[in-house]
N, C-alpha and C positions, 0 to 999 in steps of 0.2 A: 580085347574087351573092347565094347561097344559104349561110345560115349551117348550118355543120357542128356539131354537136351531138354532144355526148361522152356517149352513152348508157351505163351501168355495166350488164354485162349479169351478172346472178347466177350465181354458181359452184353447179354440181350439188353437190349433198351428196355428200361420198364416203361409198360402199357399206362399210360393217360387213362384214368377213368372217364369214361363217355359223360360228356355235358348234360345233365339232366334239363332238356328245354325246358318243359312242365314245371318245372322247380322253380325257373325265373318267370314264368307266367304267373305262378301263383304269388311271387315274391310282389310283384308289378302290380296285380290287382290288390293285396292288401296295400302297397302304397298309395296306390289310387283312393283304396276305400277310407284309410286313414285322413287323406286330403279332404276328401268329399264329406267326412265329420267334422274335421277340427276347423277346416278354413270357416266356415259359417260361426263356431264359438270365438274363433279370436278375433273376426271382423266384429263380433257383437260387443266382444268387449272393450275391442280399440274404438270403437262408435261410443260405447256408454262413458269415455274418459276424454269425448271431445267436448266442445262448445255447440252450441244451438245452430251458429253460423257455419261452424267448421263439418258440421253431420251432412250439412245440407252442399257443401262446399260440390262442383263440379270441374273437372274430374275428380273424382274422391281421392284422399291422400289417406296410406295403410296409417301411417303414423300422424297423429296432430303436431302440430308444430308449439302448443301451449296444451299438454295436457291437463285436465283438471278432473278432481275427486267431487266435484259437486254434486252431481246427479245422486252420487250415492250419501253424501253428507244431508242432502233433501230427504232422502228416501229414509232415513235412518233416524231422524229426527222428528221426537213426538210433539214437539211444540209448533208443526205448522201442519195443514191437512192432508198435504200428500205422504207426511212421514205415517201420521197416524192411521190414513188408509190402509197404506202399502202394510206396517205391521200388525193392523187389524186383519187383513186379508191373510198374511202369513200365518197367525194364528190359528184362524180359520181353517186353513187348510191342513195345518200339521194335526189340529184335533180331529179331522174328519179323514186323515189318512191313517191315522192312528188307531181312530176307533174301528175303522174298516179292517186295517189288519191285523188287529187283535182278534175282531171276532171270527175274521174269515179263517184265522188259523185256528180256534178253538172249535170251528165246525168241520173245518176239513181235516184236521188230525183224526176225530173218531169216524169220519167217513170214509176216509179212504183206508184206514185200519178194517173198517167192516167188510168192504169191498174186496181187500185183499185176503184178508182169513177166514170169512163166514161164507159159509153155503147157502144159499135159499133161492127160492123158486123167482125166475127173474133178475138174477143180478146182472148180466150180461146187456139185458136188455136195458135194464134201470140205469148201469153205468154208463151206456153210450146214449142213452137220453139225455142223461145230465150235459154230456160234450155237445149234443144238439144243437142247443141254443146259440153256440160260440158259430157256428154255418152262417148266422145272419148278421147283417149289419146294426149297429147300435140303432139307428136311425129308426127303423122300423118299430121299436118299440116305445119309442121317444112319448106319442101322444097318448097311448093306452096306458104308461105308467104314470104319467102328469093327470089323467081321470083318475086313476088310482090314488094318487098320494093327495090329489084334492078330496076324494071320498074321505079317506081315512084323516084329513086333516095335516098332513104333513108338509105340504106349500110352502116353501119361506123359512123350513127349518131345516136343520143338519141332518136328521134322521132319513128327510128322503133322500140324501145322497149317500148316506151309509148305508140304507138298505136296497137302494141301485146298485151301489158300487159291489155288495155282500152278489147280487143275482148274476152278476157278470163276473164276478174275480174268482168265485165257487168251484167253475166246472174244471178249470186250469190248475187249481190249486188244490182239487182231488186228485186230479189226474198225476201230478207231479209226484204226490207223497203216494199215492198207491205204487208208483213206479219204485220208490224208494222201500215202501214194504215187501215188495214181492221179492227184493233182493236181499231182505233178511232171512237167511235160514228159519225156518220154523222150528229147527231142532233145539235151538237155544231158548227159546218157549216151552218146548217139551222137557226139558231139563231142569228148566225153572220150578214146572209143573210137580214134577215128581219130588224136588227137594222142598216141597209144602207150600209153594206161593200159588197163590191165586192168578185167575187169567186176568185181573186187573193188575195185579202186582208184577205178573212178566209183563205186561204191558208198560206201566211206570219204569220199572227198574233194569229191564233188558231193551223192548225197544224203543223208546222214548228216547235214551241216549245216543243209540244207532242212528235215528232218523233226525238227529240234531241239521243236518247238512239241510236235508228237504224242508226241515220246515225253516230255516232260515232263507233258502230258496224263495219259499211259498211266501213266507214274510216280505221279502222283497219287491216279487211280482206284485202283490196284492197293494203295497206302499205307492209304488211307482205309476201302479193303473190308477190308485183314487188323488195321486199328487197331481197327474197332469190330463187329468179328466174335463173336459170343455162344455160340451151339449149340454148333458145334464145339468151340470151348475149353471149355466144358462137359462135354464130352462123352466127349473124349479125355484131359483132365488130370485127374488126381486128387490129386497131390502138391502140397502149398500152395507149394512153392520154384520149382514150373514154373507157375503159373498168371497169365495174363495181366489186365489193368486191369478188362477188362468181367466177368469170373468171379470177379476179385479185390474189387473194392468189393461186392459181397454180403454180405462180412464184416461190415459194418457192420449188418446184418441180425442180431438175435439172438430167442430164443423169448418173451422178455419185454418187450423194449424197441426201438427205432432209434433210431442218435445219425443224427435227421435233418440238423445240421450240418454233423458229417463225411462222412457221405454226399454231402452237396449239393457240400462242398470238392472231394472224390474228384471227383464227377463233372464237375466246373468244368475242374479241373485236367488232366482227361482228355479234355475237349473242346478247350481252348487250342493244343495242338501241332497237330490237323486245321484250326481254324478260320484260326490264324496260315497256316499252309501253303497252305490255300486261297485266302488273301484275296493272298497275296504272287502265287501264280502262277496266280492265275483267268483272266487273258487267253488263255492258252496253253490253259486246258481250253475256253473256249467257242470259241475258235478251232477246236480239234481235231474239235469236235463241229460244224460247220459248213462245215468245209476240204471234205467231199467232196461238199457239195450242189451247189457251182457248178463248172464246169469251164473253166479259162482257154484 
């Protein structure tokens, strides 16, 4: 009999996955972009809790030796002129941005649905002509719009800003919503029509619930655009009681000195509503931007 010997066969070494260099490049790029966007916000917040002397100190310090909330208390105190102006500017911006958002959504929803579902002569030309306005910088329209608002008697009124923001915000709002409507199968509406629903009922009961993310994204875009706008608000409004926040915070600049802690506190409080709104609803905004790219 021949003896059988167990010979241990060495295992082949596990192959290591090759290092994806581009993935690390992407990670480094994202970190740099995060620092690029976060560092100014952090510096603005830290400057807002400094005293006036500490804010002008050189070399500057990141964290103040004696942090204070005096700038925020001054802004939120309705018993002093600074607080009264800031709260008035805040509510003016909130009113203009909310009114612009509501009207933008109310106009963009039926317009985008018409471009998506109906066939009529010149549809493609009309759709791209709506987007044509966004090819030009806003400053080109500044003087013509001011003359138009003066003829309409809307200078020094919030109506001039709402009408202007609608003009500039509607093209992209219609484009966002049309991508959503194009991605909703038309067979769902046809099934509802077969069951006896009218076109309007099919739109309200079928299409509208499915397009909620797109509507929310459109509302976010319209609100942020109106909230941050400066050029037209500075041109159309001259009365102090009508100013919005982007124009109103320049009151912290004077001929001889600048209240940097107060300016940074006002800027930080102005950015908080937009940042919070975007963080809460960003998934709808991202979905609306990518929804029209792939057809189901």
